[in-house]
C-alpha positions as CSV (number, residue, x, y, z in Angstrom):
1,M,-66.3,175.8,83.8
2,W,-65.9,174.2,87.2
3,H,-63.5,171.5,88.3
4,G,-63.7,169.3,91.3
5,P,-65.0,168.8,93.9
6,F,-62.0,169.5,96.1
7,R,-61.6,169.8,99.8
8,V,-60.2,173.0,101.2
9,R,-57.1,172.0,103.1
10,E,-56.5,175.4,104.6
11,M,-57.3,179.1,104.2
12,I,-54.3,181.2,103.3
13,G,-55.4,184.6,104.5
14,P,-58.9,185.9,103.8
15,Y,-58.7,185.6,100.0
16,A,-56.9,182.4,99.1
17,A,-57.4,178.7,99.9
18,R,-55.2,175.7,99.5
19,L,-57.1,172.7,97.9
20,E,-56.4,169.0,98.3
21,V,-55.6,168.0,94.7
22,A,-53.3,165.1,95.5
23,G,-54.7,161.7,94.4
24,T,-56.9,163.3,91.7
25,E,-56.5,163.4,87.9
26,Y,-56.4,167.2,88.0
27,R,-53.1,168.9,87.3
28,L,-53.7,172.4,88.7
29,F,-52.0,174.8,91.1
30,P,-53.5,174.0,94.5
31,I,-53.9,177.6,95.7
32,V,-56.9,179.5,94.4
33,H,-58.7,182.8,95.0
34,V,-61.9,182.4,97.1
35,S,-63.9,183.9,94.2
36,K,-63.1,180.7,92.2
37,L,-64.7,178.5,94.9
38,K,-68.2,177.2,94.9
39,A,-69.8,175.2,97.8
40,V,-71.0,171.8,97.0
41,K,-74.8,171.6,97.2
42,V,-76.2,169.1,99.6
43,F,-79.5,167.8,98.4
44,S,-81.8,167.3,101.4
45,D,-84.5,165.7,99.3
46,R,-82.1,162.9,98.0
47,P,-82.8,159.7,99.9
48,D,-80.1,158.3,102.1
49,V,-80.6,154.6,102.0
50,T,-78.3,152.1,103.7
51,L,-78.8,148.4,103.0
52,A,-79.1,146.3,106.1
53,T,-78.1,142.7,105.2
54,D,-77.9,139.9,107.6
55,E,-75.0,137.5,107.2
56,D,-77.3,134.4,107.0
57,G,-79.3,135.7,104.0
58,R,-76.2,136.6,102.0
59,F,-74.8,134.2,99.4
60,D,-71.3,134.5,98.2
61,F,-70.9,133.6,94.5
62,D,-67.5,131.9,94.7
63,E,-66.0,130.8,91.5
64,A,-65.7,127.2,92.7
65,L,-69.4,127.0,93.1
66,L,-70.2,128.1,89.5
67,P,-70.3,125.6,86.7
68,E,-67.3,125.4,84.5
69,D,-69.0,126.8,81.4
70,S,-70.9,129.6,83.2
71,W,-68.8,132.4,81.8
72,E,-69.1,131.4,78.2
73,G,-71.7,133.0,76.2
74,D,-74.1,131.2,73.9
75,R,-72.7,131.0,70.4
76,S,-75.1,131.3,67.5
77,D,-74.8,129.0,64.4
78,D,-73.0,131.7,62.3
79,E,-70.4,132.5,65.0
80,F,-67.1,130.6,65.1
81,E,-64.2,130.6,67.5
82,V,-60.8,131.7,66.5
83,E,-57.9,129.3,67.3
84,R,-55.0,131.5,66.3
85,I,-54.0,134.5,64.2
86,T,-50.9,134.0,62.0
87,D,-50.6,137.1,59.7
88,V,-51.9,140.6,59.0
89,R,-52.1,142.6,55.7
90,S,-52.8,146.2,55.3
91,G,-54.8,147.6,52.4
92,R,-56.3,150.8,51.5
93,K,-57.1,153.7,53.8
94,T,-60.6,154.4,54.9
95,R,-62.0,157.9,54.2
96,Y,-61.2,158.7,57.8
97,G,-57.5,157.9,57.4
98,R,-57.5,154.6,59.2
99,V,-55.7,151.7,57.5
100,H,-57.9,148.8,56.5
101,R,-56.4,145.7,58.0
102,E,-57.2,142.0,57.5
103,F,-55.9,139.1,59.7
104,Q,-55.2,135.6,58.6
105,V,-57.2,133.5,61.1
106,F,-57.3,129.7,61.8
107,W,-60.7,128.6,63.1
108,K,-61.2,125.9,65.7
109,G,-62.3,122.7,63.9
110,Y,-61.1,123.9,60.4
111,T,-57.7,123.3,58.7
112,E,-57.7,126.1,56.2
113,P,-57.1,129.7,57.2
114,S,-59.0,132.7,56.0
115,W,-58.5,136.4,55.7
116,V,-61.0,138.3,57.9
117,D,-61.5,142.0,58.2
118,E,-60.4,143.5,61.6
119,A,-63.9,144.9,62.3
120,D,-65.4,141.4,61.9
121,L,-63.2,139.8,64.5
122,N,-64.4,139.4,68.1
123,C,-61.2,138.1,69.7
124,G,-59.4,141.1,71.3
125,A,-57.1,139.1,73.5
126,L,-55.8,137.0,70.5
127,M,-55.4,140.1,68.4
128,H,-53.4,141.9,71.2
129,E,-51.2,138.8,71.8
130,F,-50.5,138.6,68.0
131,E,-49.6,142.3,67.8
132,R,-47.3,142.1,70.8
133,E,-45.6,139.0,69.4
134,R,-45.2,140.6,66.0
135,T,-43.7,143.8,67.6
136,R,-41.3,141.6,69.6
137,R,-40.2,139.8,66.4
138,N,-39.7,143.0,64.5
139,R,-37.6,144.4,67.3
140,F,-35.5,141.3,67.4
141,G,-35.0,141.5,63.6
142,V,-33.8,145.1,63.9
143,M,-31.4,144.1,66.7
144,Q,-30.0,141.3,64.5
145,A,-29.6,143.6,61.5
146,H,-27.9,146.1,63.6
147,E,-25.4,143.5,64.9
148,A,-24.8,142.3,61.3
149,E,-23.9,145.9,60.3
150,E,-21.5,146.2,63.2
151,D,-19.8,142.9,62.2
152,N,-19.4,144.1,58.6
153,S,-17.8,147.3,59.7
């Protein structure tokens, strides 16, 4: 199995090379034997195309030029927008060991909440915000309980 490509920073004697691995995701020792190196193939038949653009023909899509609702996707009739998430409940485990979760969701334009399966929701930002707030509240509750125990001691 090969890793890389890496640049050879320097040759250390006739049989070892120091590689440039800084700034890459690889965590390996930078000095390797030359038998472990393989040259990168340069494909001469691969086209080398550079785009020549003139400044007059270029159009910059600035956010201010786009209409206000241009980023919103078209919603079908059976798709509703989530206003907020207020609660979560866990149920049985799936056969893969994941916990089946349902969220209590308030829909825009409706007053009654409903319980919706996690897989059926398409509001990742609201779910992340709800989970982060829930974690913060739980941590605060633990801190208060710990302070109450210290006061009773």
